[in-house]
MIDOSE-1310 file (N, C-alpha, C; in nm, 2 decimals, decimal comma, always signed):
residues 96
xxxx	+10,13/+2,82/+8,54/+10,27/+2,86/+8,54/+10,28/+3,00/+8,59; +10,37/+3,03/+8,68/+10,39/+3,17/+8,72/+10,49/+3,25/+8,64; +10,47/+3,37/+8,63/+10,55/+3,46/+8,55/+10,64/+3,54/+8,64; +10,77/+3,52/+8,63/+10,87/+3,59/+8,71/+10,89/+3,73/+8,65
xxxx	+10,91/+3,83/+8,74/+10,94/+3,97/+8,70/+11,09/+3,98/+8,70; +11,14/+4,04/+8,59/+11,28/+4,07/+8,58/+11,30/+4,22/+8,58; +11,42/+4,27/+8,62/+11,44/+4,41/+8,63/+11,40/+4,49/+8,50; +11,42/+4,42/+8,38/+11,39/+4,49/+8,26/+11,25/+4,47/+8,21
xxxx	+11,16/+4,40/+8,29/+11,03/+4,38/+8,25/+10,95/+4,51/+8,26; +10,87/+4,55/+8,16/+10,79/+4,67/+8,17/+10,65/+4,63/+8,22; +10,60/+4,71/+8,31/+10,47/+4,68/+8,37/+10,38/+4,80/+8,32; +10,26/+4,76/+8,27/+10,17/+4,86/+8,23/+10,12/+4,94/+8,35
xxxx	+10,10/+5,07/+8,33/+10,05/+5,15/+8,44/+9,90/+5,11/+8,46; +9,86/+5,13/+8,59/+9,72/+5,09/+8,62/+9,62/+5,17/+8,53; +9,52/+5,10/+8,49/+9,41/+5,16/+8,41/+9,32/+5,24/+8,49; +9,28/+5,36/+8,45/+9,18/+5,44/+8,52/+9,05/+5,43/+8,45
xxxx	+8,95/+5,41/+8,52/+8,81/+5,40/+8,47/+8,75/+5,54/+8,48; +8,71/+5,60/+8,37/+8,65/+5,73/+8,36/+8,50/+5,72/+8,35; +8,43/+5,82/+8,40/+8,47/+5,93/+8,48/+8,51/+5,89/+8,62; +8,59/+5,97/+8,69/+8,63/+5,94/+8,83/+8,68/+6,06/+8,90
xxxx	+8,69/+6,06/+9,03/+8,75/+6,17/+9,10/+8,90/+6,15/+9,10; +8,97/+6,25/+9,06/+9,11/+6,24/+9,04/+9,19/+6,35/+9,11; +9,27/+6,32/+9,21/+9,34/+6,43/+9,28/+9,47/+6,47/+9,20; +9,49/+6,60/+9,19/+9,61/+6,66/+9,12/+9,68/+6,74/+9,22
xxxx	+9,81/+6,72/+9,24/+9,89/+6,80/+9,33/+9,98/+6,89/+9,25; +9,97/+7,02/+9,27/+10,05/+7,12/+9,20/+10,14/+7,19/+9,30; +10,27/+7,18/+9,28/+10,37/+7,24/+9,37/+10,43/+7,36/+9,30; +10,44/+7,47/+9,37/+10,50/+7,59/+9,31/+10,55/+7,69/+9,41
xxxx	+10,60/+7,80/+9,36/+10,65/+7,91/+9,44/+10,54/+7,97/+9,52; +10,55/+7,99/+9,65/+10,45/+8,05/+9,73/+10,43/+8,19/+9,69; +10,31/+8,23/+9,66/+10,27/+8,37/+9,63/+10,13/+8,39/+9,66; +10,08/+8,51/+9,66/+9,94/+8,53/+9,69/+9,86/+8,49/+9,57
xxxx	+9,92/+8,49/+9,45/+9,84/+8,46/+9,33/+9,85/+8,31/+9,29; +9,93/+8,23/+9,35/+9,96/+8,09/+9,30/+9,83/+8,01/+9,30; +9,76/+8,01/+9,41/+9,64/+7,92/+9,42/+9,53/+7,97/+9,32; +9,51/+8,09/+9,31/+9,41/+8,14/+9,21/+9,45/+8,11/+9,07
xxxx	+9,58/+8,12/+9,04/+9,63/+8,09/+8,90/+9,61/+7,94/+8,87; +9,65/+7,85/+8,96/+9,63/+7,71/+8,92/+9,48/+7,67/+8,92; +9,40/+7,72/+9,01/+9,26/+7,69/+9,01/+9,20/+7,73/+8,88; +9,23/+7,85/+8,83/+9,18/+7,90/+8,70/+9,21/+7,80/+8,59
xxxx	+9,33/+7,75/+8,59/+9,37/+7,66/+8,48/+9,29/+7,53/+8,49; +9,29/+7,48/+8,62/+9,22/+7,35/+8,64/+9,07/+7,37/+8,60; +9,01/+7,48/+8,64/+8,87/+7,49/+8,61/+8,84/+7,51/+8,46; +8,94/+7,56/+8,39/+8,93/+7,57/+8,24/+8,91/+7,43/+8,18
xxxx	+8,97/+7,33/+8,24/+8,97/+7,19/+8,19/+8,87/+7,10/+8,26; +8,83/+7,13/+8,38/+8,74/+7,04/+8,46/+8,61/+7,11/+8,51; +8,59/+7,23/+8,48/+8,47/+7,29/+8,53/+8,49/+7,35/+8,67; +8,39/+7,41/+8,72/+8,40/+7,48/+8,85/+8,44/+7,38/+8,96
xxxx	+8,54/+7,42/+9,05/+8,59/+7,34/+9,16/+8,54/+7,39/+9,29; +8,47/+7,31/+9,37/+8,42/+7,35/+9,50/+8,54/+7,37/+9,59; +8,53/+7,47/+9,68/+8,65/+7,50/+9,77/+8,68/+7,38/+9,86; +8,58/+7,29/+9,89/+8,61/+7,18/+9,97/+8,69/+7,07/+9,90
xxxx	+8,72/+7,09/+9,77/+8,80/+6,99/+9,69/+8,94/+7,05/+9,67; +8,97/+7,16/+9,74/+9,10/+7,22/+9,73/+9,17/+7,22/+9,86; +9,30/+7,17/+9,87/+9,37/+7,16/+9,99/+9,51/+7,23/+9,97; +9,55/+7,31/+10,06/+9,68/+7,38/+10,06/+9,77/+7,33/+10,16
xxxx	+9,90/+7,33/+10,13/+10,00/+7,30/+10,23/+10,12/+7,38/+10,19; +10,17/+7,46/+10,29/+10,29/+7,55/+10,27/+10,41/+7,48/+10,33; +10,52/+7,50/+10,26/+10,65/+7,44/+10,31/+10,69/+7,50/+10,44; +10,79/+7,44/+10,51/+10,83/+7,48/+10,64/+10,89/+7,63/+10,63
xxxx	+10,96/+7,66/+10,52/+11,02/+7,79/+10,51/+10,93/+7,89/+10,43; +10,81/+7,85/+10,41/+10,71/+7,93/+10,33/+10,76/+7,97/+10,19; +10,85/+7,89/+10,14/+10,90/+7,92/+10,00/+10,81/+7,86/+9,90; +10,76/+7,74/+9,92/+10,67/+7,67/+9,83/+10,54/+7,64/+9,89
xxxx	+10,44/+7,61/+9,80/+10,31/+7,57/+9,84/+10,26/+7,46/+9,75; +10,19/+7,36/+9,81/+10,13/+7,26/+9,72/+9,98/+7,28/+9,73; +9,91/+7,27/+9,61/+9,77/+7,28/+9,60/+9,72/+7,15/+9,55; +9,64/+7,08/+9,63/+9,58/+6,95/+9,59/+9,44/+6,98/+9,55
xxxx	+9,40/+6,95/+9,42/+9,27/+6,97/+9,37/+9,21/+6,84/+9,32; +9,10/+6,81/+9,37/+9,03/+6,68/+9,32/+8,93/+6,72/+9,22; +8,94/+6,66/+9,10/+8,86/+6,70/+8,99/+8,77/+6,57/+8,95; +8,67/+6,60/+8,87/+8,60/+6,49/+8,80/+8,66/+6,47/+8,67
xxxx	+8,75/+6,37/+8,66/+8,82/+6,34/+8,54/+8,73/+6,27/+8,44; +8,74/+6,31/+8,31/+8,65/+6,25/+8,21/+8,73/+6,17/+8,11; +8,86/+6,18/+8,11/+8,94/+6,10/+8,01/+9,09/+6,14/+8,01; +9,16/+6,06/+7,94/+9,31/+6,08/+7,93/+9,34/+6,21/+7,87
xxxx	+9,27/+6,25/+7,76/+9,30/+6,37/+7,69/+9,28/+6,49/+7,78; +9,17/+6,49/+7,86/+9,15/+6,60/+7,95/+9,27/+6,61/+8,05; +9,31/+6,50/+8,11/+9,42/+6,51/+8,20/+9,55/+6,55/+8,14; +9,58/+6,50/+8,02/+9,70/+6,54/+7,95/+9,70/+6,69/+7,92
xxxx	+9,59/+6,74/+7,87/+9,58/+6,88/+7,84/+9,60/+6,97/+7,96; +9,54/+6,92/+8,07/+9,54/+7,00/+8,20/+9,69/+7,00/+8,25; +9,75/+6,88/+8,25/+9,89/+6,87/+8,30/+9,98/+6,96/+8,21; +9,96/+6,95/+8,08/+10,05/+7,03/+7,99/+10,03/+7,18/+8,01
xxxx	+9,91/+7,23/+8,03/+9,89/+7,37/+8,06/+9,95/+7,41/+8,19; +9,93/+7,33/+8,29/+9,99/+7,36/+8,43/+10,14/+7,38/+8,42; +10,20/+7,29/+8,34/+10,35/+7,29/+8,33/+10,40/+7,41/+8,26; +10,31/+7,49/+8,19/+10,36/+7,61/+8,12/+10,37/+7,73/+8,21
xxxx	+10,30/+7,72/+8,33/+10,30/+7,83/+8,42/+10,44/+7,84/+8,49; +10,49/+7,96/+8,49/+10,63/+7,98/+8,54/+10,64/+7,95/+8,69; +10,53/+7,98/+8,77/+10,54/+7,95/+8,91/+10,52/+7,81/+8,95; +10,48/+7,72/+8,85/+10,46/+7,58/+8,88/+10,60/+7,51/+8,87
xxxx	+10,63/+7,43/+8,97/+10,76/+7,36/+8,97/+10,73/+7,21/+8,94; +10,61/+7,16/+8,98/+10,59/+7,02/+8,96/+10,44/+6,99/+8,96; +10,39/+6,90/+8,88/+10,25/+6,85/+8,88/+10,25/+6,70/+8,90; +10,18/+6,66/+8,99/+10,17/+6,51/+9,02/+10,02/+6,47/+9,02
């Protein structure tokens, strides 16, 4: 028997198997300190990050920058604590 999906049906988020490589995208106000600031926070939770695991992209008007950092994620608590701390930074606008 097939199960039909209805608009109000909740779907469980996909399960992540830890440990794994996990990319985090941090978007914020472009400044000379932004990358160093977010990398410092990420390294506090995930250990030293190799520069080849960090990607930068600047917005067209050079107002914002996104930093994509791939970490070795060890668990849900680690990711939650990392996201929570990143969101406390005034220069961070979004964490994905």
